[in-house]
C-alpha positions as a Markdown table, in Angstrom:
| # | Residue | x | y | z |
|---|---|---|---|---|
| 1 | Met | 12.5 | -64.1 | -3.8 |
| 2 | Thr | 11.9 | -62.9 | -7.3 |
| 3 | Ser | 8.8 | -61.0 | -6.2 |
| 4 | Tyr | 10.8 | -59.1 | -3.6 |
| 5 | Leu | 13.4 | -58.2 | -6.2 |
| 6 | Arg | 10.7 | -56.8 | -8.5 |
| 7 | Phe | 9.1 | -54.9 | -5.6 |
| 8 | Phe | 12.5 | -53.4 | -4.7 |
| 9 | Ala | 13.4 | -52.6 | -8.3 |
| 10 | Gly | 10.0 | -50.9 | -8.8 |
| 11 | His | 10.6 | -48.7 | -5.8 |
| 12 | Val | 14.1 | -47.8 | -6.8 |
| 13 | Gly | 12.8 | -46.9 | -10.3 |
| 14 | Arg | 10.2 | -44.7 | -8.8 |
| 15 | Val | 12.7 | -42.9 | -6.5 |
| 16 | Val | 15.1 | -42.3 | -9.5 |
| 17 | Leu | 12.2 | -41.0 | -11.6 |
| 18 | Ala | 11.1 | -38.7 | -8.7 |
| 19 | Leu | 14.7 | -37.4 | -8.4 |
| 20 | Val | 14.9 | -36.6 | -12.1 |
| 21 | Phe | 11.8 | -34.4 | -11.8 |
| 22 | Ala | 12.6 | -33.0 | -8.3 |
| 23 | Leu | 16.3 | -32.1 | -8.7 |
| 24 | Pro | 15.7 | -29.1 | -11.0 |
| 25 | Leu | 13.3 | -27.7 | -8.4 |
| 26 | Val | 15.7 | -28.3 | -5.6 |
| 27 | Phe | 18.5 | -26.6 | -7.6 |
| 28 | Met | 16.3 | -23.6 | -8.2 |
| 29 | Leu | 15.2 | -23.3 | -4.6 |
| 30 | Val | 18.8 | -23.8 | -3.2 |
| 31 | Ser | 20.3 | -21.4 | -5.7 |
| 32 | Ser | 17.8 | -18.7 | -4.8 |
| 33 | Phe | 19.7 | -18.3 | -1.5 |
| 34 | Lys | 23.2 | -18.1 | -3.1 |
| 35 | Pro | 25.1 | -15.3 | -4.7 |
| 36 | Asp | 25.8 | -15.6 | -8.4 |
| 37 | Asp | 29.5 | -16.5 | -8.1 |
| 38 | Gln | 28.7 | -19.4 | -5.7 |
| 39 | Ile | 25.9 | -20.7 | -8.0 |
| 40 | Phe | 28.4 | -21.0 | -10.9 |
| 41 | Gly | 31.1 | -22.3 | -8.6 |
| 42 | Asp | 28.9 | -25.1 | -7.3 |
| 43 | Leu | 27.7 | -26.3 | -10.7 |
| 44 | Gly | 30.3 | -29.0 | -11.1 |
| 45 | Ser | 29.5 | -30.8 | -7.8 |
| 46 | Leu | 26.6 | -32.0 | -5.6 |
| 47 | Arg | 26.9 | -28.7 | -3.7 |
| 48 | Ala | 24.7 | -27.2 | -6.4 |
| 49 | Phe | 21.8 | -29.1 | -4.8 |
| 50 | Leu | 22.7 | -28.5 | -1.2 |
| 51 | Pro | 22.0 | -25.5 | 1.0 |
| 52 | Val | 25.7 | -24.8 | 1.8 |
| 53 | Gly | 27.9 | -21.7 | 1.5 |
| 54 | Ala | 27.0 | -18.1 | 1.9 |
| 55 | Leu | 23.2 | -18.4 | 2.2 |
| 56 | Ser | 21.1 | -15.2 | 2.5 |
| 57 | Leu | 17.8 | -13.6 | 1.6 |
| 58 | Asp | 19.5 | -10.9 | -0.5 |
| 59 | Asn | 18.2 | -12.4 | -3.8 |
| 60 | Tyr | 14.6 | -12.2 | -2.5 |
| 61 | Thr | 15.0 | -8.6 | -1.3 |
| 62 | Gly | 16.6 | -7.8 | -4.6 |
| 63 | Val | 13.6 | -9.2 | -6.5 |
| 64 | Phe | 11.2 | -6.8 | -4.8 |
| 65 | Glu | 13.6 | -3.9 | -5.3 |
| 66 | Arg | 14.0 | -4.6 | -9.0 |
| 67 | Val | 10.4 | -5.3 | -10.0 |
| 68 | Pro | 6.9 | -4.8 | -8.5 |
| 69 | Ala | 6.8 | -8.6 | -7.7 |
| 70 | Ala | 4.0 | -8.3 | -5.1 |
| 71 | Arg | 1.8 | -6.6 | -7.8 |
| 72 | Phe | 2.6 | -9.2 | -10.4 |
| 73 | Leu | 1.8 | -12.0 | -7.9 |
| 74 | Leu | -1.5 | -10.3 | -6.9 |
| 75 | Asn | -2.4 | -9.9 | -10.6 |
| 76 | Ser | -1.7 | -13.5 | -11.4 |
| 77 | Val | -3.6 | -14.8 | -8.3 |
| 78 | Leu | -6.6 | -12.6 | -9.3 |
| 79 | Ile | -6.6 | -13.6 | -13.0 |
| 80 | Ser | -6.0 | -17.3 | -12.3 |
| 81 | Ser | -8.6 | -17.6 | -9.6 |
| 82 | Ile | -11.4 | -15.9 | -11.6 |
| 83 | Thr | -10.4 | -18.0 | -14.7 |
| 84 | Val | -10.7 | -21.2 | -12.7 |
| 85 | Val | -14.1 | -20.3 | -11.2 |
| 86 | Leu | -15.5 | -19.2 | -14.6 |
| 87 | Gly | -13.8 | -22.1 | -16.4 |
| 88 | Val | -15.3 | -24.8 | -14.1 |
| 89 | Ile | -18.8 | -23.3 | -14.4 |
| 90 | Val | -18.8 | -22.7 | -18.2 |
| 91 | Asn | -17.0 | -25.9 | -19.2 |
| 92 | Ser | -19.1 | -28.1 | -16.9 |
| 93 | Leu | -22.3 | -26.5 | -18.2 |
| 94 | Ala | -21.3 | -27.2 | -21.8 |
| 95 | Ala | -20.2 | -30.8 | -20.9 |
| 96 | Phe | -23.5 | -31.3 | -19.1 |
| 97 | Ala | -25.5 | -30.3 | -22.2 |
| 98 | Leu | -23.4 | -32.6 | -24.4 |
| 99 | Ser | -23.4 | -35.6 | -22.1 |
| 100 | Arg | -26.8 | -35.6 | -20.2 |
| 101 | Met | -29.2 | -33.8 | -22.5 |
| 102 | Arg | -30.6 | -35.2 | -25.7 |
| 103 | Trp | -30.8 | -32.8 | -28.7 |
| 104 | Pro | -30.0 | -33.2 | -32.4 |
| 105 | Gly | -26.4 | -32.4 | -33.4 |
| 106 | Arg | -24.8 | -32.8 | -30.0 |
| 107 | Lys | -22.3 | -35.5 | -31.2 |
| 108 | Leu | -21.3 | -33.2 | -34.1 |
| 109 | Val | -20.8 | -30.3 | -31.7 |
| 110 | Leu | -18.7 | -32.5 | -29.4 |
| 111 | Thr | -16.6 | -33.5 | -32.4 |
| 112 | Ala | -16.1 | -29.9 | -33.3 |
| 113 | Val | -15.1 | -29.1 | -29.8 |
| 114 | Ile | -12.5 | -31.9 | -29.7 |
| 115 | Ala | -11.2 | -30.9 | -33.1 |
| 116 | Thr | -10.2 | -27.5 | -31.8 |
| 117 | Leu | -7.6 | -29.2 | -29.6 |
| 118 | Ile | -5.3 | -29.5 | -32.6 |
| 119 | Val | -5.4 | -25.8 | -33.3 |
| 120 | Pro | -2.5 | -24.0 | -31.5 |
| 121 | Phe | -3.3 | -20.7 | -29.8 |
| 122 | Glu | -0.6 | -18.9 | -31.8 |
| 123 | Thr | -2.7 | -19.4 | -35.0 |
| 124 | Phe | -5.6 | -17.3 | -33.8 |
| 125 | Ala | -3.9 | -15.0 | -31.4 |
| 126 | Leu | -3.7 | -12.1 | -33.8 |
| 127 | Pro | -7.4 | -12.4 | -35.0 |
| 128 | Leu | -8.4 | -12.6 | -31.4 |
| 129 | Val | -6.6 | -9.3 | -30.7 |
| 130 | Trp | -8.6 | -7.7 | -33.5 |
| 131 | Trp | -11.8 | -9.0 | -32.1 |
| 132 | Ile | -11.2 | -7.8 | -28.5 |
| 133 | Asn | -10.5 | -4.3 | -30.0 |
| 134 | Gln | -14.1 | -4.3 | -31.3 |
| 135 | Leu | -15.8 | -5.3 | -28.1 |
| 136 | Pro | -17.6 | -2.6 | -26.1 |
| 137 | Leu | -16.2 | -1.7 | -22.6 |
| 138 | Leu | -17.9 | 0.2 | -19.8 |
| 139 | Arg | -15.3 | 2.5 | -18.1 |
| 140 | Val | -15.4 | 4.8 | -15.1 |
| 141 | Asn | -14.4 | 8.3 | -16.2 |
| 142 | Gly | -14.3 | 10.6 | -13.2 |
| 143 | Phe | -17.8 | 10.4 | -11.6 |
| 144 | His | -19.7 | 8.9 | -14.5 |
| 145 | Leu | -19.7 | 5.8 | -16.7 |
| 146 | Glu | -19.0 | 5.8 | -20.4 |
| 147 | Trp | -19.0 | 3.2 | -23.2 |
| 148 | Thr | -15.8 | 2.8 | -25.1 |
| 149 | Thr | -14.5 | 0.2 | -27.6 |
| 150 | Gly | -11.6 | -2.2 | -27.0 |
| 151 | Trp | -10.5 | -4.4 | -24.1 |
| 152 | Met | -6.8 | -3.9 | -24.5 |
| 153 | Asp | -4.9 | -3.3 | -21.3 |
| 154 | Thr | -7.6 | -4.6 | -18.9 |
| 155 | Tyr | -8.0 | -7.6 | -16.6 |
| 156 | Gln | -10.9 | -9.1 | -18.5 |
| 157 | Val | -8.8 | -9.5 | -21.7 |
| 158 | Gln | -6.5 | -11.8 | -19.7 |
| 159 | Ile | -9.3 | -13.8 | -18.2 |
| 160 | Leu | -12.2 | -14.4 | -20.7 |
| 161 | Pro | -10.1 | -15.9 | -23.6 |
| 162 | Leu | -8.9 | -18.6 | -21.2 |
| 163 | Val | -12.3 | -19.6 | -19.8 |
| 164 | Ala | -13.7 | -21.9 | -22.4 |
| 165 | Asn | -11.4 | -24.9 | -22.9 |
| 166 | Ala | -12.0 | -27.8 | -25.2 |
| 167 | Phe | -10.1 | -30.3 | -23.1 |
| 168 | Ser | -12.0 | -29.3 | -19.9 |
| 169 | Ile | -15.3 | -29.8 | -21.7 |
| 170 | Phe | -14.2 | -33.2 | -23.0 |
| 171 | Phe | -12.9 | -34.2 | -19.6 |
| 172 | Phe | -16.2 | -33.2 | -17.8 |
| 173 | His | -18.1 | -34.9 | -20.6 |
| 174 | Gln | -16.2 | -38.2 | -20.0 |
| 175 | Tyr | -16.7 | -37.9 | -16.3 |
| 176 | Phe | -20.4 | -37.2 | -16.5 |
| 177 | Gln | -20.8 | -40.2 | -18.7 |
| 178 | Ser | -19.7 | -42.4 | -15.8 |
| 179 | Ile | -22.6 | -41.1 | -13.7 |
| 180 | Pro | -25.7 | -43.3 | -14.2 |
| 181 | Lys | -28.4 | -41.5 | -16.3 |
| 182 | Glu | -31.1 | -43.3 | -14.3 |
| 183 | Ile | -30.5 | -40.6 | -11.7 |
| 184 | Asp | -31.6 | -37.9 | -14.2 |
| 185 | Glu | -34.7 | -39.8 | -15.0 |
| 186 | Ala | -35.7 | -40.2 | -11.4 |
| 187 | Ala | -35.1 | -36.5 | -10.7 |
| 188 | Ile | -37.2 | -35.5 | -13.8 |
| 189 | Val | -40.0 | -37.7 | -12.5 |
| 190 | Asp | -39.8 | -35.8 | -9.2 |
| 191 | Gly | -40.2 | -32.5 | -11.0 |
| 192 | Ala | -36.5 | -31.4 | -11.2 |
| 193 | Gly | -35.3 | -29.4 | -14.2 |
| 194 | Trp | -32.1 | -29.8 | -16.0 |
| 195 | Phe | -30.3 | -27.0 | -14.1 |
| 196 | Thr | -31.4 | -28.5 | -10.8 |
| 197 | Ile | -30.0 | -31.9 | -11.9 |
| 198 | Tyr | -26.8 | -30.2 | -12.9 |
| 199 | Arg | -26.5 | -28.2 | -9.7 |
| 200 | Arg | -27.8 | -30.7 | -7.1 |
| 201 | Ile | -26.9 | -34.1 | -8.5 |
| 202 | Val | -24.2 | -34.1 | -11.2 |
| 203 | Met | -21.8 | -31.5 | -9.8 |
| 204 | Pro | -21.8 | -32.8 | -6.2 |
| 205 | Leu | -20.9 | -36.2 | -7.6 |
| 206 | Ser | -18.1 | -34.7 | -9.8 |
| 207 | Gly | -15.7 | -33.4 | -7.1 |
| 208 | Pro | -12.6 | -35.1 | -8.5 |
| 209 | Ala | -13.3 | -33.9 | -12.0 |
| 210 | Val | -13.8 | -30.3 | -10.7 |
| 211 | Ala | -10.5 | -30.5 | -8.9 |
| 212 | Thr | -8.7 | -31.7 | -12.0 |
| 213 | Val | -10.2 | -29.1 | -14.2 |
| 214 | Ala | -9.3 | -26.5 | -11.6 |
| 215 | Ile | -5.7 | -27.5 | -11.8 |
| 216 | Leu | -5.6 | -27.8 | -15.6 |
| 217 | Thr | -7.2 | -24.4 | -15.9 |
| 218 | Phe | -5.0 | -22.7 | -13.2 |
| 219 | Leu | -1.8 | -23.8 | -14.9 |
| 220 | Pro | -2.1 | -22.1 | -18.3 |
| 221 | Ala | -3.7 | -19.0 | -16.6 |
| 222 | Trp | -0.7 | -18.8 | -14.2 |
| 223 | Asn | 1.9 | -19.6 | -16.8 |
| 224 | Ser | 0.4 | -17.3 | -19.5 |
| 225 | Tyr | 3.1 | -15.2 | -21.2 |
| 226 | Leu | 2.5 | -14.6 | -24.9 |
| 227 | Trp | -1.1 | -13.4 | -24.5 |
| 228 | Pro | -0.5 | -10.8 | -21.7 |
| 229 | Leu | 2.6 | -9.7 | -23.6 |
| 230 | Met | 0.4 | -8.9 | -26.6 |
| 231 | Val | -2.6 | -7.2 | -24.9 |
| 232 | Val | -1.2 | -5.6 | -21.8 |
| 233 | Gln | 0.9 | -2.5 | -21.7 |
| 234 | Ser | 0.5 | -1.1 | -18.2 |
| 235 | Glu | 2.9 | -2.5 | -15.7 |
| 236 | Glu | 0.3 | -2.6 | -12.9 |
| 237 | Leu | -1.8 | -5.1 | -14.9 |
| 238 | Arg | 1.0 | -7.6 | -15.8 |
| 239 | Pro | 1.2 | -11.1 | -14.5 |
| 240 | Val | 4.2 | -12.9 | -13.0 |
| 241 | Met | 5.4 | -14.6 | -16.2 |
| 242 | Val | 5.8 | -11.3 | -18.0 |
| 243 | Gly | 7.6 | -10.0 | -14.9 |
| 244 | Leu | 10.3 | -12.7 | -15.4 |
| 245 | Ser | 11.5 | -11.0 | -18.6 |
| 246 | Tyr | 12.5 | -7.9 | -16.5 |
| 247 | Phe | 15.5 | -9.9 | -15.1 |
| 248 | Phe | 17.0 | -10.6 | -18.5 |
| 249 | Gln | 17.3 | -6.9 | -19.6 |
| 250 | Leu | 20.3 | -5.3 | -17.8 |
| 251 | Asn | 22.7 | -6.7 | -15.1 |
| 252 | Val | 21.4 | -10.3 | -15.2 |
| 253 | Ser | 21.4 | -11.8 | -11.7 |
| 254 | Trp | 20.8 | -15.5 | -11.8 |
| 255 | Gly | 20.3 | -15.6 | -8.0 |
| 256 | Gln | 17.4 | -13.2 | -8.4 |
| 257 | Ile | 16.0 | -15.1 | -11.3 |
| 258 | Met | 16.0 | -18.3 | -9.2 |
| 259 | Ala | 14.4 | -16.4 | -6.3 |
| 260 | Tyr | 11.7 | -15.0 | -8.5 |
| 261 | Ser | 11.1 | -18.4 | -10.1 |
| 262 | Ser | 10.8 | -20.0 | -6.7 |
| 263 | Met | 8.2 | -17.5 | -5.7 |
| 264 | Ile | 6.1 | -18.1 | -8.8 |
| 265 | Thr | 6.5 | -21.9 | -8.6 |
| 266 | Val | 5.4 | -22.4 | -5.0 |
| 267 | Pro | 1.7 | -21.6 | -5.6 |
| 268 | Ile | 1.5 | -24.2 | -8.4 |
| 269 | Leu | 3.1 | -26.9 | -6.2 |
| 270 | Ala | 0.8 | -26.1 | -3.3 |
| 271 | Leu | -2.3 | -26.3 | -5.5 |
| 272 | Phe | -1.2 | -29.7 | -6.9 |
| 273 | Val | -0.4 | -31.1 | -3.4 |
| 274 | Ala | -3.8 | -29.9 | -2.1 |
| 275 | Phe | -5.8 | -31.6 | -4.9 |
| 276 | Gln | -3.5 | -34.5 | -5.6 |
| 277 | Arg | -5.8 | -37.2 | -4.4 |
| 278 | Ser | -8.8 | -35.8 | -6.3 |
| 279 | Phe | -6.6 | -35.4 | -9.4 |
| 280 | Val | -5.6 | -39.1 | -9.4 |
| 281 | Asn | -9.1 | -40.2 | -8.6 |
| 282 | Ser | -10.7 | -38.3 | -11.5 |
| 283 | Ile | -8.1 | -39.5 | -14.0 |
| 284 | Ala | -8.9 | -43.1 | -13.0 |
| 285 | Ser | -12.7 | -42.4 | -13.0 |
| 286 | Thr | -12.8 | -41.1 | -16.6 |
| 287 | Gly | -11.8 | -44.5 | -17.8 |
| 288 | Val | -14.7 | -46.2 | -16.1 |
| 289 | Lys | -17.9 | -46.5 | -18.1 |
| 290 | Gly | -21.2 | -46.1 | -16.2 |
């Protein structure tokens, strides 16, 4: 009897915890279909979480009339997707060199990489802006190419600073450590080089880790606000998070804010649901020593 009570209490606890995290999302989604006066009128009751009242798509149409939301979404999808692809490649290569190859100083390098986790982005944001202004850039001017200086107000300035990530390197490193190194030795005997081992052996066995790093790289790229605000001036290059600030300037409409927030939250939820199993498996696997 006691075991059944513990089982029931455990499930009740999980449901309550799930509701705590889900209710703000439900409120956001439901409020996106309501006018502002109804949103504030329903705040004191459960109606705030229920799709009742004068529901319409006016807030969503108002979003596209007020800001170039489609352009912002396209920019964020482009920036986040390229960042994820480059991040998986660059960070996995670095982790492979640190975990599978033997060379002097690799433990010191790994320690330095991990140490950078305690440095907040805000501390080196301004020096980074100065550096990107010194980098060469190949631009198209009419019918010819020309070299200029400075990456401000471009797509690449929103992508490259987010590619290399210390946590992703450490995560790949820990996952690669769980793969038996005898596989590398057998492949070397058969004539395989290090890149062949990385491409044909280690990475195919690291699917869960790749999915997890993809999620953890996608989230900061999608949610990036401070960095694009500092380096992008053109409206056609801005991502979705910078677009959110448009709704707090004049004539604040909370219904439109909820609608816009719902639009930019759905891709994140869809990505997590799609890779949920791999995410959980990789987290569990990093604690297993091979």
